[in-house]
N, C-alpha and C positions, 0 to 999 in steps of 0.2 A: 504494500500500500504506499502511495506517495505521501510524503510529509505535506503539510499545508503549503500552498503555492498559488501563483498568479496565472497559471496556464490558460484558464478560460478567457482572461482579458487579452491574450495574445492571438486569439483566433481572428482570421480575416486578412492576414498579411499575405499569404500565398497558399495555394492548394497543397504543396509539399509540407509546409509547416502545419497546416490544419490537419493533415493526415497523421503526422507524427504526434501532435497534441492529442488527437482522438485516440490513438493507440495507447498513449501514456495514461490518459484518464480512464480508459476502459479496463486497464489492467493487463493489456496484451504485452506491455514492456515491463521488464524489471526496472528497479531504480537505476542500476548501472546502465542499462540500455537506454533509458530515458535521458540520463545525463549525457551519454555519448552521442545520441542522435540529435538532441535539441541543441547541443553546444555547437553544431554546425552553423547555427543561425544566431544563437544568443550567448551573451555572457551569463554565467551562472553565479548568483550570490547565494551563499549557503550559511545558515546559522547552526551552531552546534551546541550540544548540551554541556560541553566543557571545552576549554581552549585546546586547539590542536596546532601543530607546527606545519606550515606550508612554506618550503624554502627556508628563508631566514626569519619569517614572521610567525609569531605565536599569537593566536587570537581566537575568539569564539565566533567570529564572522569573517568569511573570506569571499572575494570575487574571483572566480576561475575563468580564465580565458578559453579554456577547452578541456574536454574529456574525450577519451577514446578507449576502445577495447583492444588490448595488445594481442599478439599472436599466441600468447599463453592464456588468453581469455581472462585477463585481469583488467580491472578498470584502472586507467592512468589519467593523470592530468598533464596538460601540456603547458609550455611557457608562452605560447603565442596561439593565434587562431590557426586552425588547420595544421597542427604539428605533425612532425614525423617521429619525434621522440618526446619522452616525458618521464614521469615518476609514478610508481604504483600508488594507488590511493585506497587505503583500507578503512577509512573512518566513516563510511556512508551510514553505518548504524547509529552514529552520533548526530546525524542531521535532524534538526527539529523544524526547519522551515526553509523554503526555497523561493527565490525570485529570479525569473528569466528576464534578462535585460536586452532589449532591442537596440543594437548599436548602429543602426543604419544612419547614414550621413546625409541623406536627402532631406530637404525641407518639405513639410507637409502642405504649406500654403505660403502665399505672398506675405501674409501677416506675420507668420513665424520668421520668415526671412527678414522682413522689415525691422523686427525687434532687435536684430543684431546691431542696428545702426543707431548712433546718436545724431539726431538731425541738426545739431550744432555744426557738424562736420560734413554734411552732405545734403543736397536738396532731394526732396521726396520724389520728384520726377526722375532723378538720376537713379534712385533706388529701384524704381519700377523698370527703368531701362536695363539695369543690371539683371533684374529678375527675369526679364524677357530675353536676355542675351545668353551667351555661352562663354565659358572660360577659354582663352587662347592657349592655356597650358594643356588642358585635357579634352577640350572640344565639346564638353557637356555643360549642363546647367551648373551654376555655382552651388556648392554644397557646403556642409558644416566644416569639412576639412580644409576648405579654401580660406577660412578665417584663421589667421596665425597670431599667436601671442607676440606682443611687442616686447623686445628684450629689455633687460635691466638698463642697459646703456640707452636704448631707444626711449625708455620712459623718462630718463633724464632729459633727453631732447624734447620730449613731449611736455614736460614741466616748463621748460624755458619757452616753448612755443605758446603755451596757454597763458603765460604772463601778459601777452600782448594780443592774443586772439579772443574775439568775442563770439562770433558765429559766422556761418558761411555767407550771410547776406550783408555783412558790414565790413568796413575797413577803417583804420584809424591812422594816426600820425606815425605809427611804427612801421607801416608798409612803405616800400620804396617803389617809385615808378619804373616800369620795365622799358628798356630801349628796344625790345624785340618786336614790338607791335607799332607799325606806322600809322594805321588807320583807326586805332582806338587807344584809349588810355587804360593801361592795365597796371595794377599795383600788386606787389608781392610781399608776403611775410614769410620768412624762413628761419628755422632753427636747425643747427647742424652740429654734428660731432665728427671730427676728423681723427682717425686712428693714427697712432705713431708706430704701430707694429705691422709687419707684413701679414700677420694672421688676423688682424683686426678688420673692422668694417667701418666705412664712412657712412653715417646715418643722417638722413635729411627728412624733415617734415616741412611742407610748404603749402601756402594757399596763394593762388593768384585769382584776382577778382573776375576773370572771365571763365573760370572753371567751376563746375557744380559740385566739387569735391575737394578733399585735401589729399595731396600727394604724399606717399611714403616711399623711401628708397633705402636700401642697405647694400652698399656697393663695396667690392673689394678695394682695399687701399690703393689710391693712386690711379684707378682705372674706371671706366664707365661700364662696368659689367657687375651684375649683382641681381638682387631681388627687388621687385617693384610692386606697389600696390596702392590702395586707397585707405585712408584712415576710416575705420568703421566706428570705433569708439576709443576712449583714451587707453584701453588695454589691448586692442586688437586692430589688425589691418586686414583688408581683403586682398589676398595674393592674386595678382594679375599675370605676372610673367617673370621668368628668369632669363637672363641673357649673358 
């Protein structure tokens, strides 16, 4: 018999998953078989009646990336999704509760995608444009993995930028006029960190008044190659491309 779990709430994702859940709930699968089969699609969070050791961590709650049945017909847990190797797992009898976690990366709706953005940094029609577009990196719609954390050094640059930045629709005396545009007045605010080591990155955050977003770049020291994106919020940027 399965421990208390959230499997009924996971129905409807796909026919393959629905069939596996139905077999598990009907008792056709043992607990070992349920864990191995459903971890093809879900992370498995398990609560235990006493602390157990998984790798170097001892706790009464663990999130497992995967389970599989070995050639010796033993339940094993893997270190990553779809593993080839792992370690035997003998503590299923101590499980008191299970939660299967859907780790899919696609956004369910435009509203969910829009929540990733702080509209101080980007205009709403630009968010919609991004939602309707595709990534130049992978050619598909933007997903949750396209949002990258701003590094510790990048956050220092962000703090300096925010001292003089108000929102995407305004500019002030801290902006300077660009000489690149002859037919329109464009003003730019930029904060930058320049690395002094070959392994470091030159990080730049900038707003120009003819753009509907804030630019983010992290380039290899001394060259124009690196990672580029748009600031989504003060902690993340939307990755657009590497070159």
